N, C-alpha and C positions, 0 to 999 in steps of 0.2 A: 606348664612348661611353655606350649605355645603364645597363653599369652605373655607372658613374662617376656620371651622372647623380641614380641610385639610393641610391649611399649620402650624396650631397651632402644629398637629401631629407632621408632618412633624421638626420642630422647635425645642419640646420638645426630639424627637429621637435624635436630633444632637446633644443637650445639655448632657443626660444620656450619650452618646458614649464618649464623651470626660471626661464625669464624671469618667468613667471607664479604660479609657484607665491613664488619670493621674493615676489615683492611681494603676495600675498595673507596673508604671515603678519606684517607692516609695520600696524602701527596705521594710522591714516585721519587722519593730515594734523599738526599742531600741537596741543597740549592747548590748551588754554581756560583761563583763569585772568585771574577776574574782581578789578577793581580797587575801591580802597577808596571806602567810599562808593557802590558802586552799591545800586539797591532792588532787598528780594525781597519774593516770598510766601513762608511755609510753612503747607504744610498738610497734616497727616497721615492726619484724620478726616474723616467725611461727604462726602456729595456733593462733587465738584471743581469750584470756582466760580473759571472759566477769566480772571472780565470783570477780574479787580484787576490796573493797567494799572504794573506793574513788569517790568521784564528780564529777571528770574531767579524762577524755581517751586523748592522745592523739593517733592519729592514722594514718600511709598513706593513703592517699588520694586515689590514684589509685589503692593501695589492696583492698578498705574495698567496698560494696557497700551501697546504699538509707537504703535497710533493716536492712543492719547490726548497722547503725544510726539509726535509728528508735527505733531497738532494747533495743539499750543504751538510749535513751533518755527513753525505757519506765522506764525503773529501775533508771530513774534519774538523768542522769549524762549529763554533757553537754561535746561535741565532736568537740576537732579539729584535724581537717586537712594536713598531713605534705606531705610539695611539697619542691621542690630545689626549686629556685629561680635565685640564682646564679650560678648553674651548670647544666653542658648540664647531662644526664645520657643515656647511649645505649640501655637499658632496658624499655626504658616507650613507652607508643601508638604512642603517638607525638614523638620522634627522629628525624625521617626521615624531620618533621615540620624544624628545626635549620636550618640554611644556613650554612655553612663549615666556614663562613667568622666569623663569631661570636665565635666560640669555638677557644679554649687556652688550655695549659699544664694542664696536667692530676692534681687532685686535693688529691693524693694522694688516693685517695679510686679503685675499679677497677669501667671500663666502665665509670669515670665518669669526665666531666673535664669542667673546668673554661670558664665560660660567660663574652662576651664584653659585658658589661653593659652601656657602654656609648652609645649601638647598643637599644638606646629605639624604633627605630622606627620600629625594629626588634621586639624584644623582650616581646613590651608592649599589643600587640593584643594575643601570645602567651602562656602569664601568667594570661592574663585574661580569657581568653580563662579555663586557668587549675585549676583561680578560682572562675571560671562561675562553671565548674563540683564540688566545694569541694558546693555549694548554693545549686545546683541541687541534691546535695544529701542530703542535709539537715543539713550538719558539721554547728556549732555555730562559727566558728574560723577559724584563717592556723596559719599556724607553718612555715614560708617562710626560707629556709635553705639556708647556704654560704653567707650570705650577709653579710662580712665584706673579697671580694676579694681585695678590696684595700691594705688591710695588706697581701698579700702573692704573690706569682710569677705565676699569670697566665696565662702568655704571654702576655698582654696587658699593657702600662702605666696609672696604673688604678690610680685615686688621691683620696683624703677624700671627694672634692666634686662632685665626680662622684658616688664613695657609696652613700655621703646622697639624690641627686635628687634620684638613684634610690631606696634606703626605704622607701624615704615617696613618690613614683611611687606605689610601690607594698601596701603601706597600705592606699593609694587612692584607688586602684581597690579592697581591702578588703572591706573597708568603705562603697564604693559606694556600693555594693551589702548587705550592711547589715551583714559585719559580721566582728568579729573583728580581732587582728592581734598580733603577736609576734613578739617582737624584734627578732633575735637569735643573741648571743653573740655579734661581733663588739661593746668592752666595753668601745673602744675610743669614742665614736659618741653619748652615751646614752647621754650626755646634751643638744645634739643635737636634740634628736629624742625621749626623752620620753615621750615630747606633742603627737608624731604620733602614735602610740602604744599604749595597752590596754592592755598587759601583756611583762614579758621576759622570755626569754627559756636562758639557763644558762650550757655549760659544763664547767665542773671541773676550774671552780671559784676556788674552796678552792685548790684545786692542786699548784694554778700558785697565790695565796696568792691577788686573787682578787675581793674577793668575796661586802668587802664593797665598791663597783663603782660602784655595782648594786644598791643600795641604796633609788637615786633618782626613782625607779619605785618605793619602798618602801613607800615612805615619798607623795607619789602622789597616796596613794590606791591602788597599781596595785601590782597584784602577781608576783614571780619573780619564774618559772619554773626551778628546780638547776638538778643536775644529775653529779654524778661522778664516773668513772670506775676504777681508781687505789687505791682510801684512804679508808681504813676501816672506818665503820662510826660511833670510835671511833675517830678518827682526824676530821671530820668537824661539826656534827649531833647538837654539842653544839652552838658553832658561828651562823648553822644555823639558829636555834632559835632564837636566838641571835638579828642574823637581819631580822629573820622573811620569811623565805626563804622557799619556795616545793622541803625539798630535797632529793631525794634518790642516792641512790646506785646502779646502775647497770651493767651487762657488754657489752662488744663493739659493738655485734647483737642485743642490744635491745630489745631481746624477752619478753618475760611475767617475768624470774623471776625479781625484787625488791626488797630492804631490806630499807624501809624508815626508817627518822628518828623519 
């Protein structure tokens, strides 16, 4: 009897251990998916102003702590983690982890260079680590930037197929961690990618008369977070409201200043 009890106790312990491991490996609940017209604040530089009365904040993932994210959550905000996934930035703490072989031409911003997105063997673990950081800090979603390298002079012969494969990889990495993810720009590939992403982030679609291209996201019930830099609000807000975009006028440095439609 004593031996039987011991065996049963051991089996029960093993079963409980197995259940704990399986539970811990699952993403924490359903992903957030913002709806069309959701108001937002986008701030990537300067001292963070948490007083803007909007339900969504998009902030730099490296520059802000878990405490900052928790404070925004306490105020009822969802928080998006900005990362550059298509370009290398010399000022990031993991910059030395990127081999020179994947660094291409400059992308127009100081200290930044396009990445060879074909090299997923190199980039996947690096991007997974960055998205892990977003999850560990408590972010709700990821804004992966520089996701249209194939349309630029990167120094690599990137194709549309390369870009689709890489963008889907980034979306999968985020989803595997329970995070929502937004498609940044890359307008030409929206029809192929709208089902892979939970929202869109766009810059200057009004200036270049491209905002209607984002309609598939709106029709799918997914927010389009949109910013202009050079047009006054009188030039784009009426169309933004008609298209149900979440539109802001911002300055290029993406500080706290904003003017919403």
